C-alpha angles and dihedrals in degrees: 000000000000092000091052092049093050092048090053091052092047091050088058089054094242095129093052119100111265110250114239114256115241124219088233116088101234121240132172113267091250091055091050091055091045093052091047091051092049091049092051091050091050090049090051090052091048093052089047089056090049100046103027104031091032092224105133098176094050092046092050091049091051090054099036102053099056090038091057091047089052090050091054093049096044121023088187087067089049091052091051091054091047093052092045094057095036094095092054094074114198098313108097108079149062110316114287094325104072137013134178098246092045091050092049091046093054091045092051092051095047094041092050091050090054090045092054089055088056105037104023092204114204113241131174115192097230098173121077089203089077092056091050090050088053092050090049089052091051091049091052089052092048094049091048091063092065098049126105096240094054101169094047093044092050091051089050090051088051089055088057089051088054090051090051091051088050091054092048093048094050091046093046094050093047092046097048097048138056131269092274089071091059093051097042092050091052091044089055091049094050091048091045092050093050093044093047093053094043093048092044092054099040105038105046091137095055097038130025090252138166108331125188093256126179113334087018091267130146097249107152143074122211110316113004134030115259133183112295091226090059092051090048090053091051092051094045094053089049088052092052090047091051091054091050093047092047089056097042103036121080098194113111091206094055092041088058089055092048090051090053089050092049089054099038104043098058088054089054090048089059093046092050088057098211108157093191092050093051094046092048092049093047092049091047093051093048097041095085088065087068089067096068097170093052090049090052091048093050109033091162091060090049089052090051090051090050090050091054092050092048093048092048091049094047095050092046091047092050091050093052093044098048107028106010123207131282110274095244092048092050089050092050091053097044107029106097094185091055091049091052090052090051092050091048092049092052094043088060090065090048090053089048088055092053092048093045095053089061091058098032108029089174091054136267095258127249098272097028091059095089095046096046099042104029089227119147093212139029114254108285090221130081096223097045091042089057091044098048101035102035102021139235096315091055092050091050092048091048091051092050089047091054093046092052090050090051092049090050091055091044095056093046110105118251102274135124088270090059093050091047094048091047092048094051093045091046091052094047092049095047091044087049089066089063105036138017112254102169090102095044120106094212090056096060095036093057093044084062088057091050091055095043092050090072093068093048091047092056091045093053092044091053091047092052091047092050092048092051091049091050090048091053091049091051094052112112115252120244117252091249093055091044092053090048091054091048090048 
């Protein structure tokens, strides 16, 4: 009787483990392609209205409404759009009121809130690093209330809240969907990075694009000039993403795009002229060689790393041989005395942070930093920026946050996802010795990828283990074993 009852329940699927709900509303593959095709047609119509009918507002509305609907239905689509416009900074838009990346960011947040009401995706915050990031954000908000320039400091604290929301959204979308989301988001970023640089260089008349700013360096994304180190970081992470995708993806079409990125982005790194960006990228590329046992266990991964280094070196060498570099860029990369002056200038801000924390243990405040320390710049270092501007608690929380990120990468099984997460984290940490990134969108977005890579790493490791076990079971038995079984 009991056996019959249990079998009936099992037949209904009630004893099976409930499959986790995704934040994407599921459609058949044919429907997904159809919706994408319809969206592309609508975008083409919208651009036609903008450029041919010269009606910008109508064209934007034609594109924006169905795009927002698509974001609500599929947060993975929203994440891809977010990653595609991430390299553009805040430059493409209408004056100081609206910009492309800000608009996409707001749309992603609102669309995901509406999506949660529909799908209610289950999510368990598995990483303590996210809680520490939230506590750091709360501390920044608390410290801001005691600073002289209250209104400006509160707005600055609200910016940090927005960055925290960005991190949580990226993490949530990656955690509540399959591996394809991870790849498509990185694909979008690589394509967006290449497209941003190409458009910025070629269309200076149509868009306030990359101008030869001070030192005749490419130091802008579309729209407004930004710090060259930031642009170098954006390009370097795209380069690391292209290497990972080239190894993981099986599509010949996409591999051709990744190969173009692997050849093109190192050239841009040289043209940007960021010493810190080049040093951080070189250290990141060579750092896997420090893990000798892992290299010996995965010779194919070591060969892929070697291929990336060779391609980067060849493209950079061809640039220097055929076109050369701008005089000021070449001087920046070769003038040792100039480099020493730059280090000394930045070390002054670090010393100011150490002095300031003795007088203001809770931090000087973001805008009060200059007045209280007399420094001309903020500390060009993530740790000392947190220490000087937001005090000892912020520095402690930042240190714990970094340690938890490193432990996450350490416990990830040795897969391509582990190597990618370690490369991105290594680059961000080394780059963080040269610039402050705590207020940069790319910094928090890619930390979400670092955390989400752990789940994919375990999934691939289990799949490989299962495949090897099945292969062992399928191996033909020897005649001796077969005769023993018969006996």
